[in-house]
C-alpha positions in Angstrom: 9.4 1.9 -49.9 7.1 1.3 -46.9 3.5 0.8 -47.8 1.1 2.7 -45.5 -2.3 1.0 -45.0 -1.0 -2.3 -46.2 -3.7 -5.1 -46.1 -6.3 -2.7 -44.8 -9.9 -2.0 -45.8 -12.6 0.5 -45.4 -16.4 0.4 -46.1 -18.0 3.7 -46.8 -20.4 5.4 -49.3 -17.4 6.7 -51.2 -14.4 4.8 -52.6 -11.0 5.2 -51.1 -9.0 6.3 -54.1 -5.4 5.2 -54.2 -3.5 3.3 -56.9 -2.9 0.2 -54.7 -6.6 -0.1 -53.6 -9.3 -2.1 -55.2 -13.0 -1.7 -54.9 -16.2 -3.8 -54.7 -19.7 -2.4 -54.7 -21.8 -3.5 -51.7 -25.5 -2.9 -51.0 -27.1 0.5 -50.4 -24.5 2.6 -52.1 -21.6 1.4 -50.0 -18.2 0.4 -51.3 -15.5 -2.0 -49.9 -12.1 -0.5 -50.7 -9.1 -2.6 -49.9 -5.4 -2.7 -50.4 -4.6 -5.2 -53.1 -2.5 -7.5 -50.8 -5.5 -8.1 -48.5 -7.1 -11.5 -49.3 -10.7 -10.9 -50.4 -13.0 -13.6 -51.8 -16.6 -13.3 -53.0 -19.2 -15.9 -53.8 -22.6 -14.5 -54.7 -23.6 -11.9 -52.0 -21.0 -13.1 -49.4 -17.5 -11.6 -49.1 -14.7 -13.1 -47.0 -11.9 -10.8 -46.0 -8.7 -12.4 -44.5 -7.8 -16.0 -44.0 -10.4 -18.6 -42.9 -9.7 -22.3 -42.5 -12.3 -25.1 -42.0 -11.7 -27.2 -38.9 -14.1 -29.8 -40.3 -13.0 -30.5 -43.9 -9.9 -29.9 -46.0 -9.3 -26.8 -48.2 -10.8 -23.4 -48.1 -14.2 -23.1 -46.6 -17.3 -22.7 -48.7 -18.3 -19.1 -48.1 -21.6 -19.3 -50.0 -23.1 -20.9 -46.9 -21.0 -19.0 -44.4 -23.7 -18.2 -41.9 -24.3 -21.9 -41.3 -20.6 -22.9 -41.1 -18.5 -20.0 -39.8 -18.5 -21.6 -36.3 -16.4 -24.3 -37.9 -13.7 -21.9 -39.1 -10.4 -20.8 -37.6 -8.1 -18.0 -38.8 -8.4 -14.2 -39.0 -11.4 -13.2 -41.1 -14.4 -11.1 -41.6 -17.6 -12.1 -43.5 -19.9 -9.5 -45.0 -23.3 -10.8 -45.9 -26.4 -8.7 -46.7 -26.1 -5.7 -44.4 -24.2 -7.6 -41.7 -20.5 -8.0 -40.8 -19.3 -11.0 -38.8 -15.8 -11.4 -37.3 -13.9 -14.5 -36.3 -14.6 -15.7 -32.7 -11.8 -13.6 -31.2 -12.1 -10.6 -33.5 -8.5 -10.9 -34.5 -9.1 -9.0 -37.7 -10.4 -5.9 -35.9 -12.9 -3.5 -37.2 -13.5 0.2 -36.2 -16.9 1.5 -36.9 -19.2 4.5 -36.3 -22.0 6.5 -37.7 -21.2 10.0 -39.1 -23.5 13.0 -38.6 -25.6 12.0 -41.6 -26.2 8.5 -40.1 -24.0 6.7 -42.6 -21.9 3.8 -41.2 -18.2 3.7 -41.8 -16.2 0.5 -41.0 -12.5 0.0 -41.4 -9.6 -2.1 -40.2 -7.6 1.2 -39.8 -8.4 4.4 -37.9 -5.8 6.0 -40.1 -7.9 5.2 -43.3 -11.0 6.7 -41.6 -9.2 9.8 -40.7 -7.8 10.2 -44.2 -11.2 9.9 -45.8 -13.1 11.8 -43.2 -10.7 14.3 -41.7 -11.5 15.3 -38.1 -14.6 13.1 -37.8 -13.3 10.4 -35.6 -11.4 12.6 -33.2 -14.3 15.1 -32.7 -16.2 12.3 -31.0 -16.2 11.6 -27.3 -14.0 8.5 -26.9 -14.8 6.2 -24.0 -12.0 4.2 -22.5 -11.6 2.0 -19.5 -10.7 5.1 -17.6 -13.8 7.1 -18.6 -14.6 9.7 -21.2 -11.9 12.0 -22.6 
C-alpha cells in the first residue's frame, strides 16, 4: 500500500488527525503534526526536522544551541525555535506557508496536507509565478 503524505509535516492551530501522524505542542496554540517516518528531534524548546550533520565535529549536531551552530550543518533540515522557523542553506526540505483569513499562520512540507486540512483556502488565493499572477 502506498503511503500518501509520507515523511511530511504541517504546523497549524489544529492537529492533523491520521493514524500514522504524531503531534507535538508548539507555542501559542500551534501543533506540529508529522508522519511517523519523518525524523523529528527535540531538545528543550528547539525542534529539528529532517537530517542534519555537523561539518565540524562527529555525530549528530547539538540542537540545543542550534542558532549558534546551524551554519556548520549540512543535510536537509528545518529548525523550529521560539516563533521562528529556519531552513538549511539551500532550503532542500521545503516549506509552504501562508496566513489564513483569521491571520493564523499555516506551514507545511506539503500543499496536499494544507488542502486536506483547509479545503479551498490555498487555491482561492492569487498565486504569483514567474509569469505573473493567475
